[in-house]
C-alpha positions as YAML, in Angstrom:
chain: A
units: angstrom
residues:
- id: 1
  name: MET
  ca: [19.17, 10.33, 0.93]
- id: 2
  name: GLU
  ca: [22.19, 8.60, 2.44]
- id: 3
  name: ALA
  ca: [24.80, 10.41, 4.48]
- id: 4
  name: SER
  ca: [28.11, 11.07, 2.77]
- id: 5
  name: ASP
  ca: [31.12, 8.99, 3.75]
- id: 6
  name: ASP
  ca: [32.62, 11.73, 5.93]
- id: 7
  name: THR
  ca: [29.40, 12.75, 7.68]
- id: 8
  name: GLU
  ca: [27.83, 10.72, 10.47]
- id: 9
  name: GLU
  ca: [24.11, 11.13, 10.99]
- id: 10
  name: PRO
  ca: [23.17, 12.30, 14.49]
- id: 11
  name: PRO
  ca: [21.24, 9.74, 16.56]
- id: 12
  name: LEU
  ca: [17.47, 9.96, 16.33]
- id: 13
  name: PRO
  ca: [15.72, 11.24, 19.48]
- id: 14
  name: LEU
  ca: [13.12, 8.46, 19.13]
- id: 15
  name: ALA
  ca: [14.06, 4.84, 18.42]
- id: 16
  name: LEU
  ca: [12.25, 3.80, 15.22]
- id: 17
  name: SER
  ca: [12.91, 0.14, 16.05]
- id: 18
  name: ARG
  ca: [10.41, 0.53, 18.88]
- id: 19
  name: PHE
  ca: [7.75, 0.72, 16.15]
- id: 20
  name: GLN
  ca: [9.31, -1.87, 13.80]
- id: 21
  name: VAL
  ca: [10.31, 0.97, 11.48]
- id: 22
  name: SER
  ca: [13.77, 0.58, 9.99]
- id: 23
  name: GLU
  ca: [16.28, 3.41, 9.71]
- id: 24
  name: GLU
  ca: [17.38, 1.86, 6.39]
- id: 25
  name: PHE
  ca: [14.09, 0.59, 4.96]
- id: 26
  name: GLY
  ca: [11.42, 2.66, 6.68]
- id: 27
  name: PHE
  ca: [8.09, 0.84, 6.74]
- id: 28
  name: LEU
  ca: [9.38, -1.90, 4.42]
- id: 29
  name: LEU
  ca: [9.96, -5.27, 6.07]
- id: 30
  name: PRO
  ca: [13.77, -5.60, 5.98]
- id: 31
  name: ASP
  ca: [14.87, -8.46, 3.72]
- id: 32
  name: PRO
  ca: [11.65, -10.52, 3.95]
- id: 33
  name: LEU
  ca: [11.68, -14.31, 4.03]
- id: 34
  name: THR
  ca: [10.92, -15.91, 0.66]
- id: 35
  name: GLU
  ca: [10.03, -19.44, 1.80]
- id: 36
  name: LEU
  ca: [8.01, -20.86, 4.68]
- id: 37
  name: PRO
  ca: [9.09, -23.94, 6.66]
- id: 38
  name: ALA
  ca: [8.54, -27.34, 5.00]
- id: 39
  name: PRO
  ca: [5.15, -28.09, 6.63]
- id: 40
  name: TYR
  ca: [3.71, -25.15, 4.70]
- id: 41
  name: GLY
  ca: [4.88, -26.40, 1.32]
- id: 42
  name: PRO
  ca: [1.27, -26.81, 0.06]
- id: 43
  name: TRP
  ca: [0.67, -23.08, 0.54]
- id: 44
  name: MET
  ca: [3.93, -22.10, -1.13]
- id: 45
  name: ASP
  ca: [3.37, -24.48, -4.06]
- id: 46
  name: ILE
  ca: [0.03, -22.85, -4.84]
- id: 47
  name: ALA
  ca: [1.36, -19.32, -4.24]
- id: 48
  name: HIS
  ca: [4.23, -19.79, -6.71]
- id: 49
  name: GLU
  ca: [1.76, -20.95, -9.40]
- id: 50
  name: LEU
  ca: [-0.93, -18.33, -8.79]
- id: 51
  name: PRO
  ca: [-0.92, -16.54, -12.17]
- id: 52
  name: GLN
  ca: [-1.17, -19.81, -14.11]
- id: 53
  name: LEU
  ca: [-3.77, -21.32, -11.76]
- id: 54
  name: ILE
  ca: [-5.97, -18.23, -11.94]
- id: 55
  name: MET
  ca: [-5.76, -17.81, -15.70]
- id: 56
  name: SER
  ca: [-6.50, -21.52, -16.25]
- id: 57
  name: HIS
  ca: [-9.43, -21.36, -13.76]
- id: 58
  name: GLN
  ca: [-7.86, -24.10, -11.62]
- id: 59
  name: LEU
  ca: [-7.04, -22.21, -8.43]
- id: 60
  name: ARG
  ca: [-10.29, -22.94, -6.60]
- id: 61
  name: SER
  ca: [-10.02, -26.66, -7.24]
- id: 62
  name: ARG
  ca: [-6.38, -26.64, -6.04]
- id: 63
  name: VAL
  ca: [-7.37, -24.80, -2.87]
- id: 64
  name: HIS
  ca: [-10.13, -27.34, -2.20]
- id: 65
  name: GLN
  ca: [-7.48, -30.08, -2.34]
- id: 66
  name: MET
  ca: [-5.15, -28.20, 0.01]
- id: 67
  name: PRO
  ca: [-4.62, -29.86, 3.42]
- id: 68
  name: GLN
  ca: [-5.83, -28.18, 6.59]
- id: 69
  name: LEU
  ca: [-2.60, -26.82, 8.07]
- id: 70
  name: SER
  ca: [-2.08, -25.63, 11.63]
- id: 71
  name: THR
  ca: [-0.43, -22.25, 12.08]
- id: 72
  name: GLN
  ca: [1.25, -23.24, 15.36]
- id: 73
  name: HIS
  ca: [4.57, -24.01, 13.63]
- id: 74
  name: LEU
  ca: [4.93, -20.45, 12.33]
- id: 75
  name: GLN
  ca: [7.55, -18.66, 14.38]
- id: 76
  name: GLY
  ca: [8.51, -15.02, 14.46]
- id: 77
  name: ARG
  ca: [7.40, -11.88, 12.68]
- id: 78
  name: GLU
  ca: [9.01, -12.75, 9.33]
- id: 79
  name: GLU
  ca: [7.31, -16.15, 8.99]
- id: 80
  name: LEU
  ca: [3.95, -14.70, 9.99]
- id: 81
  name: HIS
  ca: [4.26, -11.86, 7.46]
- id: 82
  name: LEU
  ca: [5.15, -14.28, 4.66]
- id: 83
  name: ALA
  ca: [2.24, -16.55, 5.62]
- id: 84
  name: HIS
  ca: [-0.13, -13.55, 5.59]
- id: 85
  name: LEU
  ca: [1.23, -12.47, 2.20]
- id: 86
  name: VAL
  ca: [0.79, -15.97, 0.74]
- id: 87
  name: LEU
  ca: [-2.71, -16.49, 2.15]
- id: 88
  name: SER
  ca: [-3.80, -12.98, 1.11]
- id: 89
  name: PHE
  ca: [-2.73, -13.54, -2.49]
- id: 90
  name: ILE
  ca: [-4.34, -17.00, -2.59]
- id: 91
  name: THR
  ca: [-7.56, -15.54, -1.17]
- id: 92
  name: MET
  ca: [-7.74, -12.71, -3.71]
- id: 93
  name: GLY
  ca: [-7.08, -15.19, -6.51]
- id: 94
  name: TYR
  ca: [-9.76, -17.51, -5.13]
- id: 95
  name: VAL
  ca: [-12.34, -14.71, -4.87]
- id: 96
  name: TRP
  ca: [-11.68, -13.15, -8.29]
- id: 97
  name: GLN
  ca: [-10.72, -16.21, -10.35]
- id: 98
  name: GLU
  ca: [-13.85, -15.92, -12.49]
- id: 99
  name: GLY
  ca: [-13.88, -12.12, -12.72]
- id: 100
  name: GLU
  ca: [-16.44, -9.60, -11.54]
- id: 101
  name: GLU
  ca: [-19.50, -11.79, -12.12]
- id: 102
  name: GLY
  ca: [-18.03, -14.94, -10.61]
- id: 103
  name: THR
  ca: [-16.98, -13.87, -7.12]
- id: 104
  name: VAL
  ca: [-17.61, -16.06, -4.08]
- id: 105
  name: GLN
  ca: [-19.00, -15.20, -0.65]
- id: 106
  name: VAL
  ca: [-17.62, -18.25, 1.18]
- id: 107
  name: LEU
  ca: [-14.02, -19.25, 1.73]
- id: 108
  name: PRO
  ca: [-13.21, -22.92, 2.34]
- id: 109
  name: ARG
  ca: [-12.22, -23.75, 5.90]
- id: 110
  name: ASN
  ca: [-8.72, -24.91, 4.96]
- id: 111
  name: LEU
  ca: [-7.96, -21.39, 3.66]
- id: 112
  name: ALA
  ca: [-10.08, -19.21, 5.94]
- id: 113
  name: VAL
  ca: [-9.06, -20.66, 9.31]
- id: 114
  name: PRO
  ca: [-5.27, -20.30, 8.95]
- id: 115
  name: TYR
  ca: [-5.76, -16.91, 7.28]
- id: 116
  name: TRP
  ca: [-7.80, -15.73, 10.24]
- id: 117
  name: GLU
  ca: [-5.30, -17.12, 12.76]
- id: 118
  name: VAL
  ca: [-2.28, -15.52, 11.07]
- id: 119
  name: SER
  ca: [-4.16, -12.22, 10.77]
- id: 120
  name: GLN
  ca: [-4.98, -12.31, 14.47]
- id: 121
  name: ALA
  ca: [-1.35, -13.06, 15.36]
- id: 122
  name: LEU
  ca: [-0.16, -10.04, 13.35]
- id: 123
  name: GLY
  ca: [-2.99, -7.71, 14.32]
- id: 124
  name: LEU
  ca: [-3.90, -7.28, 10.65]
- id: 125
  name: PRO
  ca: [-7.30, -7.71, 8.97]
- id: 126
  name: PRO
  ca: [-7.71, -10.80, 6.77]
- id: 127
  name: ILE
  ca: [-7.39, -8.93, 3.50]
- id: 128
  name: LEU
  ca: [-4.68, -8.17, 0.96]
- id: 129
  name: SER
  ca: [-3.33, -4.81, 2.11]
- id: 130
  name: HIS
  ca: [-0.35, -2.60, 1.40]
- id: 131
  name: ALA
  ca: [1.51, -4.34, 4.24]
- id: 132
  name: ASP
  ca: [1.42, -7.57, 2.21]
- id: 133
  name: PHE
  ca: [1.30, -6.34, -1.36]
- id: 134
  name: VAL
  ca: [4.38, -4.10, -1.10]
- id: 135
  name: LEU
  ca: [6.02, -3.92, 2.32]
- id: 136
  name: ALA
  ca: [6.62, -7.68, 2.73]
- id: 137
  name: ASN
  ca: [6.66, -8.71, -0.93]
- id: 138
  name: TRP
  ca: [10.17, -8.03, -2.21]
- id: 139
  name: ARG
  ca: [13.58, -9.62, -2.48]
- id: 140
  name: ARG
  ca: [16.95, -8.75, -3.96]
- id: 141
  name: LYS
  ca: [18.04, -10.78, -6.98]
- id: 142
  name: ASP
  ca: [21.64, -10.28, -5.86]
- id: 143
  name: PRO
  ca: [21.58, -10.37, -2.03]
- id: 144
  name: ASN
  ca: [24.57, -8.03, -1.94]
- id: 145
  name: GLY
  ca: [23.26, -5.72, -4.66]
- id: 146
  name: PRO
  ca: [21.54, -2.35, -4.30]
- id: 147
  name: LEU
  ca: [17.89, -1.67, -3.54]
- id: 148
  name: GLU
  ca: [17.19, -0.65, -7.15]
- id: 149
  name: ILE
  ca: [14.44, -1.88, -9.41]
- id: 150
  name: GLU
  ca: [16.82, -3.78, -11.68]
- id: 151
  name: ASN
  ca: [17.95, -5.82, -8.66]
- id: 152
  name: LEU
  ca: [14.47, -6.36, -7.20]
- id: 153
  name: ASP
  ca: [11.81, -9.00, -7.63]
- id: 154
  name: THR
  ca: [8.50, -9.83, -5.97]
- id: 155
  name: ILE
  ca: [8.09, -12.92, -3.80]
- id: 156
  name: ILE
  ca: [4.48, -13.71, -4.75]
- id: 157
  name: THR
  ca: [2.63, -12.43, -7.80]
- id: 158
  name: LEU
  ca: [-0.75, -12.46, -9.52]
- id: 159
  name: PRO
  ca: [-1.82, -12.16, -13.16]
- id: 160
  name: GLY
  ca: [-0.40, -9.03, -14.75]
- id: 161
  name: GLY
  ca: [3.15, -10.12, -15.55]
- id: 162
  name: GLU
  ca: [5.76, -7.38, -15.74]
- id: 163
  name: SER
  ca: [3.18, -4.64, -15.15]
- id: 164
  name: LEU
  ca: [2.08, -6.17, -11.85]
- id: 165
  name: GLN
  ca: [5.67, -6.58, -10.79]
- id: 166
  name: GLY
  ca: [6.41, -3.00, -11.86]
- id: 167
  name: PHE
  ca: [3.45, -1.65, -9.91]
- id: 168
  name: ILE
  ca: [4.63, -3.33, -6.73]
- id: 169
  name: LEU
  ca: [8.30, -2.45, -7.11]
- id: 170
  name: VAL
  ca: [7.77, 1.20, -8.10]
- id: 171
  name: THR
  ca: [5.54, 1.58, -5.04]
- id: 172
  name: LEU
  ca: [8.34, 0.00, -3.01]
- id: 173
  name: LEU
  ca: [10.76, 2.62, -4.36]
- id: 174
  name: VAL
  ca: [8.36, 5.36, -3.26]
- id: 175
  name: GLU
  ca: [8.40, 3.87, 0.24]
- id: 176
  name: LYS
  ca: [12.21, 3.71, 0.19]
- id: 177
  name: ALA
  ca: [12.43, 7.34, -0.95]
- id: 178
  name: ALA
  ca: [10.33, 8.33, 2.08]
- id: 179
  name: VAL
  ca: [12.87, 6.98, 4.59]
- id: 180
  name: PRO
  ca: [14.87, 10.23, 4.99]
- id: 181
  name: GLY
  ca: [11.57, 12.01, 5.53]
- id: 182
  name: ILE
  ca: [10.61, 9.63, 8.34]
- id: 183
  name: LYS
  ca: [13.93, 10.38, 10.02]
- id: 184
  name: ALA
  ca: [13.44, 14.10, 9.43]
- id: 185
  name: ILE
  ca: [10.05, 13.95, 11.14]
- id: 186
  name: ILE
  ca: [11.63, 12.46, 14.25]
- id: 187
  name: GLN
  ca: [14.51, 14.97, 14.16]
- id: 188
  name: ALA
  ca: [11.99, 17.82, 13.85]
- id: 189
  name: LEU
  ca: [10.02, 16.58, 16.86]
- id: 190
  name: GLY
  ca: [13.17, 16.44, 18.93]
- id: 191
  name: ALA
  ca: [14.26, 19.88, 17.75]
- id: 192
  name: ILE
  ca: [10.94, 21.42, 18.80]
- id: 193
  name: LEU
  ca: [11.22, 19.90, 22.27]
- id: 194
  name: GLN
  ca: [14.82, 21.14, 22.56]
- id: 195
  name: GLY
  ca: [14.04, 24.57, 21.13]
- id: 196
  name: ASP
  ca: [16.68, 23.98, 18.46]
- id: 197
  name: GLU
  ca: [15.50, 26.09, 15.53]
- id: 198
  name: GLU
  ca: [18.54, 25.35, 13.35]
- id: 199
  name: THR
  ca: [18.04, 21.57, 13.58]
- id: 200
  name: LEU
  ca: [14.31, 22.06, 12.95]
- id: 201
  name: HIS
  ca: [15.07, 24.05, 9.80]
- id: 202
  name: ARG
  ca: [17.42, 21.34, 8.50]
- id: 203
  name: ALA
  ca: [14.82, 18.66, 9.26]
- id: 204
  name: LEU
  ca: [12.14, 20.53, 7.33]
- id: 205
  name: GLU
  ca: [14.44, 20.92, 4.33]
- id: 206
  name: GLU
  ca: [15.21, 17.18, 4.50]
- id: 207
  name: LEU
  ca: [11.51, 16.36, 4.69]
- id: 208
  name: ALA
  ca: [10.73, 18.51, 1.66]
- id: 209
  name: GLY
  ca: [13.52, 16.80, -0.27]
- id: 210
  name: ALA
  ca: [12.24, 13.35, 0.69]
- id: 211
  name: ILE
  ca: [8.72, 14.16, -0.52]
- id: 212
  name: LYS
  ca: [10.15, 15.37, -3.83]
- id: 213
  name: ALA
  ca: [12.15, 12.13, -4.11]
- id: 214
  name: MET
  ca: [8.94, 10.18, -3.53]
- id: 215
  name: GLY
  ca: [7.37, 12.03, -6.45]
- id: 216
  name: ALA
  ca: [10.37, 11.24, -8.66]
- id: 217
  name: ALA
  ca: [10.04, 7.55, -7.75]
- id: 218
  name: LEU
  ca: [6.31, 7.61, -8.51]
- id: 219
  name: ARG
  ca: [7.01, 8.94, -12.01]
- id: 220
  name: ARG
  ca: [8.73, 5.65, -12.83]
- id: 221
  name: MET
  ca: [5.29, 4.01, -12.91]
- id: 222
  name: HIS
  ca: [5.07, 5.06, -16.58]
- id: 223
  name: ASP
  ca: [8.17, 3.02, -17.42]
- id: 224
  name: TYR
  ca: [7.07, -0.23, -15.80]
- id: 225
  name: VAL
  ca: [3.26, -0.43, -15.77]
- id: 226
  name: ASP
  ca: [1.04, -0.71, -18.85]
- id: 227
  name: PRO
  ca: [-2.29, 1.15, -18.25]
- id: 228
  name: GLU
  ca: [-4.39, -1.43, -20.10]
- id: 229
  name: VAL
  ca: [-2.87, -4.32, -18.16]
- id: 230
  name: PHE
  ca: [-3.29, -2.47, -14.87]
- id: 231
  name: TYR
  ca: [-6.91, -1.62, -15.54]
- id: 232
  name: SER
  ca: [-8.10, -4.83, -17.17]
- id: 233
  name: VAL
  ca: [-6.03, -7.44, -15.31]
- id: 234
  name: ILE
  ca: [-4.39, -6.18, -12.12]
- id: 235
  name: ARG
  ca: [-6.97, -3.85, -10.65]
- id: 236
  name: ILE
  ca: [-9.62, -6.46, -9.93]
- id: 237
  name: PHE
  ca: [-7.34, -8.23, -7.45]
- id: 238
  name: LEU
  ca: [-6.90, -4.98, -5.50]
- id: 239
  name: SER
  ca: [-10.64, -4.46, -5.12]
- id: 240
  name: GLY
  ca: [-11.23, -6.31, -1.88]
- id: 241
  name: GLY
  ca: [-13.73, -9.15, -1.70]
- id: 242
  name: GLY
  ca: [-17.41, -9.91, -2.01]
- id: 243
  name: CYS
  ca: [-19.45, -8.30, -4.77]
- id: 244
  name: ALA
  ca: [-17.53, -6.17, -7.23]
- id: 245
  name: GLY
  ca: [-17.66, -2.47, -6.57]
- id: 246
  name: CYS
  ca: [-19.33, -2.75, -3.20]
- id: 247
  name: GLN
  ca: [-18.37, -3.47, 0.37]
- id: 248
  name: GLY
  ca: [-18.92, -7.19, 0.81]
- id: 249
  name: SER
  ca: [-17.73, -9.87, 3.17]
- id: 250
  name: LEU
  ca: [-16.47, -13.43, 3.13]
- id: 251
  name: GLN
  ca: [-17.15, -16.08, 5.68]
- id: 252
  name: THR
  ca: [-16.59, -19.79, 6.22]
- id: 253
  name: VAL
  ca: [-19.20, -22.40, 6.84]
- id: 254
  name: PRO
  ca: [-19.15, -24.24, 9.21]
- id: 255
  name: ALA
  ca: [-17.70, -22.48, 12.26]
- id: 256
  name: PRO
  ca: [-15.58, -20.57, 12.93]
- id: 257
  name: GLN
  ca: [-17.54, -17.79, 11.30]
- id: 258
  name: LEU
  ca: [-14.90, -15.67, 9.62]
- id: 259
  name: GLN
  ca: [-16.34, -12.23, 9.08]
- id: 260
  name: ALA
  ca: [-13.53, -10.70, 7.03]
- id: 261
  name: SER
  ca: [-14.66, -7.21, 6.11]
- id: 262
  name: PHE
  ca: [-13.22, -6.21, 2.76]
- id: 263
  name: SER
  ca: [-13.33, -2.45, 3.10]
- id: 264
  name: PRO
  ca: [-12.48, 0.15, 0.47]
- id: 265
  name: ARG
  ca: [-8.88, 1.25, 0.18]
- id: 266
  name: GLU
  ca: [-7.51, 4.29, -1.56]
- id: 267
  name: SER
  ca: [-6.55, 3.88, -5.18]
- id: 268
  name: GLY
  ca: [-2.82, 3.77, -5.72]
- id: 269
  name: PRO
  ca: [0.28, 3.38, -3.55]
- id: 270
  name: LEU
  ca: [1.40, 4.71, -0.20]
- id: 271
  name: ILE
  ca: [-1.04, 3.73, 2.46]
- id: 272
  name: HIS
  ca: [1.56, 5.05, 4.92]
- id: 273
  name: LEU
  ca: [1.47, 8.63, 3.62]
- id: 274
  name: PRO
  ca: [-0.91, 9.57, 6.47]
- id: 275
  name: THR
  ca: [2.20, 9.45, 8.73]
- id: 276
  name: THR
  ca: [3.42, 12.64, 7.09]
- id: 277
  name: TYR
  ca: [-0.06, 14.15, 7.10]
- id: 278
  name: SER
  ca: [-0.59, 13.41, 10.79]
- id: 279
  name: PHE
  ca: [2.74, 14.95, 11.67]
- id: 280
  name: LEU
  ca: [1.94, 18.17, 9.84]
- id: 281
  name: CYS
  ca: [-1.38, 18.24, 11.68]
- id: 282
  name: TRP
  ca: [-3.69, 18.93, 8.78]
- id: 283
  name: CYS
  ca: [-7.30, 17.88, 8.69]
- id: 284
  name: LEU
  ca: [-7.29, 15.47, 5.76]
- id: 285
  name: ALA
  ca: [-10.46, 13.48, 5.20]
- id: 286
  name: ALA
  ca: [-10.02, 12.43, 8.79]
- id: 287
  name: ALA
  ca: [-12.52, 9.57, 8.95]
- id: 288
  name: PHE
  ca: [-11.11, 7.80, 5.90]
- id: 289
  name: LEU
  ca: [-7.45, 8.27, 6.77]
- id: 290
  name: HIS
  ca: [-8.05, 7.25, 10.38]
- id: 291
  name: ARG
  ca: [-9.68, 4.04, 9.15]
- id: 292
  name: MET
  ca: [-6.60, 3.31, 7.04]
- id: 293
  name: ARG
  ca: [-4.65, 2.78, 10.25]
- id: 294
  name: ASP
  ca: [-6.58, -0.45, 10.76]
- id: 295
  name: TYR
  ca: [-4.79, -1.89, 7.72]
- id: 296
  name: MET
  ca: [-1.31, -1.15, 9.09]
- id: 297
  name: PRO
  ca: [0.73, -3.53, 11.25]
- id: 298
  name: PRO
  ca: [0.05, -2.49, 14.86]
- id: 299
  name: PRO
  ca: [3.60, -1.14, 15.48]
- id: 300
  name: HIS
  ca: [3.27, 1.13, 12.41]
- id: 301
  name: ARG
  ca: [-0.15, 2.20, 13.62]
- id: 302
  name: ALA
  ca: [1.36, 3.05, 17.00]
- id: 303
  name: PHE
  ca: [4.01, 5.15, 15.25]
- id: 304
  name: VAL
  ca: [1.37, 7.15, 13.38]
- id: 305
  name: GLU
  ca: [-0.58, 7.69, 16.60]
- id: 306
  name: HIS
  ca: [2.57, 8.71, 18.45]
- id: 307
  name: ILE
  ca: [3.37, 11.31, 15.79]
- id: 308
  name: HIS
  ca: [-0.24, 12.46, 15.70]
- id: 309
  name: GLY
  ca: [-0.15, 13.04, 19.45]
- id: 310
  name: ALA
  ca: [3.06, 15.06, 19.35]
- id: 311
  name: VAL
  ca: [3.38, 18.84, 19.33]
- id: 312
  name: SER
  ca: [1.92, 20.71, 16.36]
- id: 313
  name: LEU
  ca: [4.66, 21.59, 13.91]
- id: 314
  name: LYS
  ca: [2.50, 24.18, 12.19]
- id: 315
  name: GLN
  ca: [1.60, 25.88, 15.46]
- id: 316
  name: HIS
  ca: [5.24, 25.90, 16.52]
- id: 317
  name: VAL
  ca: [6.34, 27.49, 13.24]
- id: 318
  name: LEU
  ca: [3.56, 30.07, 13.48]
- id: 319
  name: SER
  ca: [4.40, 31.00, 17.06]
- id: 320
  name: SER
  ca: [8.13, 31.18, 16.34]
- id: 321
  name: GLY
  ca: [7.75, 34.08, 13.93]
- id: 322
  name: ASP
  ca: [10.82, 32.74, 12.12]
- id: 323
  name: ALA
  ca: [10.58, 33.52, 8.39]
- id: 324
  name: ARG
  ca: [13.10, 30.76, 7.50]
- id: 325
  name: LEU
  ca: [11.06, 28.14, 9.35]
- id: 326
  name: ARG
  ca: [7.86, 29.37, 7.72]
- id: 327
  name: ALA
  ca: [9.44, 29.13, 4.25]
- id: 328
  name: ALA
  ca: [10.81, 25.64, 4.95]
- id: 329
  name: PHE
  ca: [7.44, 24.49, 6.29]
- id: 330
  name: ASN
  ca: [5.72, 25.83, 3.18]
- id: 331
  name: ARG
  ca: [8.20, 23.95, 0.98]
- id: 332
  name: CYS
  ca: [7.07, 20.74, 2.68]
- id: 333
  name: VAL
  ca: [3.43, 21.62, 2.06]
- id: 334
  name: SER
  ca: [4.16, 22.54, -1.56]
- id: 335
  name: ALA
  ca: [6.07, 19.30, -2.15]
- id: 336
  name: LEU
  ca: [3.25, 17.24, -0.65]
- id: 337
  name: THR
  ca: [0.68, 19.11, -2.73]
- id: 338
  name: ASP
  ca: [2.72, 18.45, -5.87]
- id: 339
  name: PHE
  ca: [2.96, 14.77, -4.94]
- id: 340
  name: ARG
  ca: [-0.78, 14.53, -4.59]
- id: 341
  name: SER
  ca: [-1.34, 16.37, -7.86]
- id: 342
  name: TYR
  ca: [0.94, 13.94, -9.64]
- id: 343
  name: HIS
  ca: [-0.85, 11.03, -8.01]
- id: 344
  name: ILE
  ca: [-4.04, 12.35, -9.61]
- id: 345
  name: ILE
  ca: [-2.27, 12.35, -13.00]
- id: 346
  name: ILE
  ca: [-1.29, 8.70, -12.44]
- id: 347
  name: VAL
  ca: [-4.84, 7.77, -11.48]
- id: 348
  name: THR
  ca: [-6.19, 9.58, -14.53]
- id: 349
  name: LYS
  ca: [-3.93, 7.57, -16.82]
- id: 350
  name: TYR
  ca: [-4.31, 4.17, -15.20]
- id: 351
  name: ILE
  ca: [-7.98, 4.30, -14.24]
- id: 352
  name: ALA
  ca: [-10.00, 7.11, -15.85]
- id: 353
  name: THR
  ca: [-8.43, 7.05, -19.32]
- id: 354
  name: ALA
  ca: [-8.14, 3.26, -19.24]
- id: 355
  name: ALA
  ca: [-11.80, 3.01, -18.19]
- id: 356
  name: ALA
  ca: [-12.88, 5.21, -21.10]
- id: 357
  name: LYS
  ca: [-10.98, 3.00, -23.53]
- id: 358
  name: ALA
  ca: [-12.48, -0.13, -21.99]
- id: 359
  name: LYS
  ca: [-15.98, 1.35, -22.25]
- id: 360
  name: ALA
  ca: [-15.40, 2.20, -25.90]
- id: 361
  name: ARG
  ca: [-14.21, -1.34, -26.58]
- id: 362
  name: ARG
  ca: [-17.27, -2.79, -24.88]
- id: 363
  name: ALA
  ca: [-19.57, -0.57, -26.92]
- id: 364
  name: GLU
  ca: [-17.86, -1.71, -30.10]
- id: 365
  name: LEU
  ca: [-18.11, -5.37, -29.11]
- id: 366
  name: SER
  ca: [-21.78, -4.96, -28.14]
- id: 367
  name: ALA
  ca: [-22.55, -3.35, -31.47]
- id: 368
  name: ARG
  ca: [-20.95, -6.27, -33.28]
- id: 369
  name: ALA
  ca: [-22.63, -8.92, -31.12]
- id: 370
  name: GLY
  ca: [-26.11, -7.41, -31.27]
- id: 371
  name: PRO
  ca: [-28.74, -6.70, -28.59]
- id: 372
  name: SER
  ca: [-29.02, -10.35, -27.48]
- id: 373
  name: ALA
  ca: [-25.45, -10.43, -26.15]
- id: 374
  name: GLY
  ca: [-24.93, -10.09, -22.40]
- id: 375
  name: LYS
  ca: [-23.52, -6.90, -20.98]
- id: 376
  name: PRO
  ca: [-19.87, -7.29, -19.92]
- id: 377
  name: PRO
  ca: [-19.20, -6.52, -16.23]
- id: 378
  name: SER
  ca: [-18.23, -2.95, -15.45]
- id: 379
  name: ALA
  ca: [-18.88, -2.51, -11.72]
- id: 380
  name: LEU
  ca: [-15.35, -1.35, -10.98]
- id: 381
  name: GLU
  ca: [-15.24, 1.18, -13.79]
- id: 382
  name: ALA
  ca: [-15.80, 4.47, -11.95]
- id: 383
  name: LYS
  ca: [-14.27, 3.43, -8.67]
- id: 384
  name: GLY
  ca: [-10.82, 3.41, -7.10]
- id: 385
  name: THR
  ca: [-9.06, 0.13, -6.41]
- id: 386
  name: GLY
  ca: [-11.00, -0.14, -3.18]
- id: 387
  name: GLY
  ca: [-14.34, 1.34, -4.22]
- id: 388
  name: SER
  ca: [-13.85, 5.04, -3.41]
- id: 389
  name: HIS
  ca: [-14.84, 7.75, -5.88]
- id: 390
  name: ILE
  ca: [-11.26, 8.48, -6.68]
- id: 391
  name: PHE
  ca: [-11.15, 11.97, -8.11]
- id: 392
  name: SER
  ca: [-13.34, 13.74, -5.57]
- id: 393
  name: PHE
  ca: [-11.45, 11.97, -2.80]
- id: 394
  name: LEU
  ca: [-7.92, 12.59, -4.08]
- id: 395
  name: LYS
  ca: [-8.63, 16.20, -5.05]
- id: 396
  name: SER
  ca: [-10.13, 16.92, -1.63]
- id: 397
  name: ILE
  ca: [-6.96, 15.63, 0.05]
- id: 398
  name: ARG
  ca: [-4.75, 17.59, -2.35]
- id: 399
  name: ASP
  ca: [-6.73, 20.79, -1.81]
- id: 400
  name: THR
  ca: [-6.78, 20.36, 1.97]
- id: 401
  name: THR
  ca: [-3.04, 19.82, 1.89]
- id: 402
  name: ARG
  ca: [-2.56, 23.06, -0.02]
- id: 403
  name: GLU
  ca: [-4.65, 24.89, 2.58]
- id: 404
  name: GLY
  ca: [-1.97, 23.98, 5.14]
- id: 405
  name: MET
  ca: [0.34, 26.66, 3.73]
- id: 406
  name: ILE
  ca: [1.26, 29.41, 6.16]
- id: 407
  name: SER
  ca: [0.52, 32.80, 4.66]
- id: 408
  name: ALA
  ca: [3.13, 35.53, 4.82]
...
């Protein structure tokens, strides 16, 4: 929510730039680079052709022909993030080119070594994560135009066409909608320290409104993402590496031995939502959500940890005895609970219902082909995009969130 023309926002008590969080874009990388310097043309050439190379089963051969490039010419955060994005997408395409039953356990040296080096430079794991897939993977069609989906495009893509692009860009819009909430969190922290109950109340109302705006943005998934395309085409590339449906690893031979652990990630968007959770000091599947910090850029991780270590908002509201603060706090909890409930609806449509349809299609095809036909792969069927049992996990978070309400 932008300030009106005649109202100037008060300065934030904590500089977000300290954590590479933008007051305009939040966790999104502001105006990411779209091209690497000339020496990295071989990477960019492959990255721009990824959908065609994967669908024609030619990506692995192209990667094998790729020159061994040094990463020493990459300069600055923006170039490193684009390199990580490009190498992450190439790696996922390389691993999953042949589908669930044709994955590889070894990456070629000319891909694995630079991927590892760029990951080390950024403090990120060598895996396609939310930081690449969404936060650094967007550009404006009109550089002077608004940050709206009609004026947005992805930098690198995978098979899935408009649905893949829609999935990324709608998730981006959810991140953008969260920006006023990030600011509100910081304002609330400052207000608690200053004993300013009026500012705290306004911050809580702003936070509740931001969470509702995130939910409204998430609802646009229906307009831009086809469930069948998401389930049958896109989802496999979001499933990590190694064997389908399990926690595998990739390594290079010979040395260096790249042990890139491809760990489960939560199904669906918003890996940064734990920022809000940590601030509200609720116990939310702590081990899993704590592990998610490892997939964030280190400055974002530091921001989450800083918020987590701050004063307890809930305890402050409880001790204040202020009915207005309690009601505003509960509106934040209610909005977050509603967001999680709607996320479950999205997952039901794009994974559970789509899986049931895929299973029915396989049964029909098997019946036609007869008992001698091989069984089509289905390892990812009951899992989230990263291997978690999605409904028990998401419902437990939603229910724990609801339990954060302060009773009258």
